[in-house]
C-alpha positions in Angstrom: 94.3 88.2 154.6 95.7 91.3 153.2 93.6 93.2 150.7 94.8 92.8 147.1 94.0 95.9 145.0 92.8 95.7 141.4 93.8 99.0 139.8 91.8 100.6 137.0 92.4 103.8 135.2 90.0 106.7 135.8 91.6 109.9 134.6 94.4 111.0 136.9 93.3 108.9 139.9 93.9 105.2 140.6 90.8 103.2 141.3 91.0 100.4 143.8 89.1 97.3 144.8 89.7 95.6 148.1 88.1 92.6 149.7 88.6 90.4 152.7 87.6 87.1 154.2 87.7 87.2 158.0 88.0 83.8 159.7 86.8 82.0 161.6 83.1 82.6 161.6 80.2 80.7 163.0 78.1 81.3 159.9 79.0 82.2 156.3 78.2 86.0 156.4 78.3 88.4 153.4 78.5 91.9 154.7 76.6 94.5 152.7 78.7 97.5 151.6 77.7 100.6 153.6 77.1 102.6 150.4 76.6 100.2 147.5 74.3 97.8 149.4 72.0 100.2 151.3 69.3 98.6 153.4 68.6 101.6 155.7 67.1 104.8 154.4 65.9 108.1 155.9 62.5 107.8 154.4 60.4 106.0 151.7 61.1 108.9 149.4 64.9 108.5 150.0 64.6 104.8 149.2 62.7 105.5 145.9 65.2 108.3 145.0 68.1 105.9 145.5 66.5 103.2 143.4 65.8 105.6 140.6 69.5 106.7 140.5 71.3 103.4 141.4 68.7 100.7 140.6 68.4 97.5 142.7 72.0 96.5 142.2 74.9 96.2 144.7 77.8 94.0 145.3 76.2 91.4 147.6 74.6 89.7 144.7 78.0 89.5 142.9 79.6 87.9 145.9 76.8 85.4 146.3 76.9 84.5 142.6 80.6 83.8 142.5 80.3 81.7 145.7 77.6 79.6 144.0 79.6 79.2 140.8 82.8 78.4 142.7 81.0 75.8 144.8 79.4 74.2 141.8 82.7 74.0 139.9 84.5 72.4 142.9 81.7 69.9 143.3 81.6 69.0 139.6 85.4 68.6 139.5 85.7 66.6 142.8 87.6 69.4 144.5 87.1 69.0 148.3 86.3 72.2 150.3 86.7 72.3 154.1 83.6 73.2 156.0 84.8 76.2 157.9 82.8 79.4 157.5 83.9 83.0 156.8 82.7 86.6 156.7 83.1 88.2 153.3 83.2 91.9 152.7 84.3 94.3 149.9 85.1 97.9 149.3 85.5 99.7 146.0 85.7 103.2 144.6 85.4 102.0 141.0 82.7 104.3 139.6 79.5 102.5 138.6 78.2 102.4 135.0 81.5 103.8 133.6 82.7 100.8 131.6 85.6 100.1 134.0 84.4 96.5 134.7 83.7 97.2 138.4 81.4 94.3 138.8 83.8 91.8 137.2 86.6 93.2 139.4 84.5 92.5 142.5 83.8 89.0 141.3 87.4 88.4 140.3 88.7 89.6 143.7 86.2 87.4 145.5 87.1 84.3 143.5 90.8 85.0 144.4 89.8 85.2 148.0 87.8 82.0 147.9 90.8 80.2 146.2 93.0 81.2 149.1 90.5 80.6 151.9 89.9 77.1 150.7 93.5 76.5 149.7 92.6 75.3 146.2 94.3 77.9 144.0 96.6 75.1 142.7 93.6 72.9 141.8 91.7 75.5 139.6 93.8 76.3 136.6 94.3 80.0 135.8 92.8 79.4 132.3 89.5 78.3 133.9 89.1 81.3 136.2 87.9 83.9 133.7 85.0 81.6 132.7 84.1 81.1 136.4 83.9 84.9 136.7 81.9 85.2 133.5 79.5 82.5 134.6 78.9 84.3 137.9 78.0 87.4 135.9 75.8 85.5 133.5 74.0 84.0 136.6 72.9 87.6 137.3 72.0 88.4 133.7 75.0 90.6 133.2 76.0 90.7 129.5 79.8 90.5 129.3 82.7 88.9 127.5 86.0 87.3 128.6 88.3 90.2 127.8 88.2 92.1 131.1 88.1 88.9 133.1 91.2 87.5 131.4 93.1 90.7 132.1 92.0 90.7 135.8 92.9 87.0 136.3 96.3 87.4 134.7 97.1 90.6 136.6 96.4 93.2 134.0 98.8 94.3 131.2 98.4 93.6 127.6 96.3 90.5 126.8 96.1 88.9 123.4 93.1 86.6 122.9 92.7 84.2 119.9 89.5 82.5 119.1 
């Protein structure tokens, strides 16, 4: 599957998010990002320093949360999913903690990947997808609204929302 970039503005540079699902796979595997999901450190002090600056967060939890929300939605709505497995990975240079909706971009890109892998894009209406993304973030305690998720699902541009 070709990566599908999600652009975001950051000064003069373009920020990109890419993901991939490689198939087939004997097991469902979520690959940790080599920088954002560190599990190897030079020392205990290095680990503690990293936690102080970055916290306990990374992208793997986002991927797992949208997988859970996606599966639950499909089950609740009688959408059949095949039983093949995949390996899921992501890459991003969206700066953390900058208000550029990096976490929702990762979740949105992963949902899009799952829709294609399971061939169910036509069964999950585009109007539903922002709420699936938001529910995955809520699953992790991330406080967010629909605005960024709607823009991501509909491909960016100007979005007008009415309550």
